[in-house]
C-alpha positions as CSV (number, residue, x, y, z in Angstrom):
1,M,141.8,95.1,227.3
2,A,144.7,94.5,225.9
3,V,144.7,92.5,222.2
4,S,148.0,89.6,221.8
5,L,150.2,90.5,219.7
6,R,149.1,87.4,217.5
7,V,145.6,88.7,217.4
8,R,146.9,92.0,215.7
9,R,149.3,89.8,213.4
10,L,146.8,87.8,212.3
11,V,144.4,90.7,211.6
12,A,146.8,92.9,209.8
13,G,148.1,90.6,207.7
14,A,144.0,89.1,206.9
15,A,143.7,93.3,206.3
16,A,146.5,93.4,204.1
17,T,145.6,90.1,201.8
18,G,141.7,91.9,201.0
19,L,143.1,95.1,200.1
20,L,146.0,93.4,197.4
21,A,142.9,91.0,196.3
22,G,140.6,94.1,195.6
23,G,143.8,96.1,194.4
24,T,144.1,92.7,191.5
25,A,140.5,92.6,191.0
26,L,139.9,95.8,189.9
27,G,143.3,96.6,187.8
28,L,142.1,92.9,186.3
29,S,138.3,94.5,185.7
30,G,140.1,97.8,184.0
31,T,142.0,96.1,181.1
32,A,138.9,93.7,180.4
33,A,137.3,96.7,180.1
34,A,139.7,98.3,177.4
35,A,140.5,95.9,175.7
36,P,138.5,95.1,172.2
37,A,136.0,92.9,172.7
38,T,136.5,89.5,170.3
39,T,134.2,87.5,168.1
40,A,133.4,83.8,168.0
41,P,133.3,82.6,164.4
42,A,129.7,81.5,163.4
43,A,131.3,78.7,161.4
44,A,132.9,77.0,165.1
45,P,129.7,75.3,167.0
46,T,130.3,75.6,170.7
47,H,129.4,72.3,171.4
48,D,132.3,70.4,169.6
49,R,134.1,70.1,172.6
50,P,132.8,68.8,175.5
51,D,133.7,71.0,179.6
52,R,136.0,69.0,181.4
53,H,133.4,69.4,184.3
54,D,131.0,67.4,182.1
55,R,132.8,64.3,182.4
56,C,133.9,65.2,186.2
57,E,131.5,64.0,189.1
58,W,132.2,64.4,192.9
59,Q,132.0,61.7,194.8
60,K,131.4,62.4,198.9
61,G,133.8,59.8,201.2
62,H,132.1,56.8,201.7
63,W,133.1,53.1,203.0
64,A,134.5,50.7,201.1
65,K,134.8,47.1,200.6
66,K,137.5,45.0,199.3
67,W,137.6,40.6,199.5
68,V,140.8,39.8,200.7
69,K,142.4,35.8,199.8
70,A,143.2,33.8,203.0
71,H,146.5,34.2,203.9
72,W,149.7,34.1,206.5
73,E,149.9,36.8,208.3
74,K,152.9,37.5,211.1
75,K,151.2,38.2,215.1
76,V,153.2,40.7,217.8
77,Y,151.8,39.4,221.2
78,Y,153.7,41.0,224.4
79,T,154.6,38.8,227.7
80,K,154.8,40.4,230.8
81,T,156.9,38.7,233.3
82,W,157.6,40.2,237.2
83,H,161.3,40.5,238.2
84,K,162.7,41.7,241.5
85,G,160.5,45.1,241.6
86,Y,159.8,45.8,238.1
87,W,157.7,44.1,234.9
88,D,159.4,43.3,232.0
89,H,157.6,43.6,228.5
90,E,159.0,41.2,226.3
91,R,157.4,41.0,222.3
92,H,156.7,38.3,220.3
93,Y,155.8,37.3,217.2
94,K,154.4,34.4,215.9
95,W,152.7,33.2,211.9
96,V,149.1,32.9,212.1
97,Y,146.5,31.9,208.8
98,V,144.5,34.3,208.7
99,P,141.1,33.0,206.6
100,A,139.2,34.7,203.7
101,H,137.2,37.7,205.2
102,W,136.1,41.6,204.0
103,H,138.1,44.5,204.4
104,H,136.6,48.0,205.0
105,Y,138.7,51.1,204.0
106,W,137.2,54.9,204.1
107,V,137.6,56.5,200.6
108,K,138.6,60.1,200.7
109,G,135.8,62.0,198.5
110,H,137.8,62.9,195.2
111,W,136.6,64.2,191.4
112,E,135.6,60.8,189.4
113,C,136.5,61.8,185.3
114,H,135.5,59.0,183.4
115,H,136.7,60.0,179.9
116,R,133.9,59.2,176.8
């Protein structure tokens, strides 16, 4: 059974990416092992500066609602008329009054960060 050229290219690209990532990781680990160990001064406490991730929290996607005041809105409506052998579609606009209402909308997942 012959494998398509697209599939073969995909597999070859994935293998090359894996080899490059592995070689890079191996090279960096050798450099880190050869470097002298650095020591932090004992006088500087590590809790002085909070980590950025301590202030951020992941908010999953959710539905939210917002109150919209009453307003005028331009609405479109269509009419169909029969002509000799075909339908003609015409578009018209009309201003309508929309009373106040809740508007529901989707909020994508995002990071919520608080500045303390």
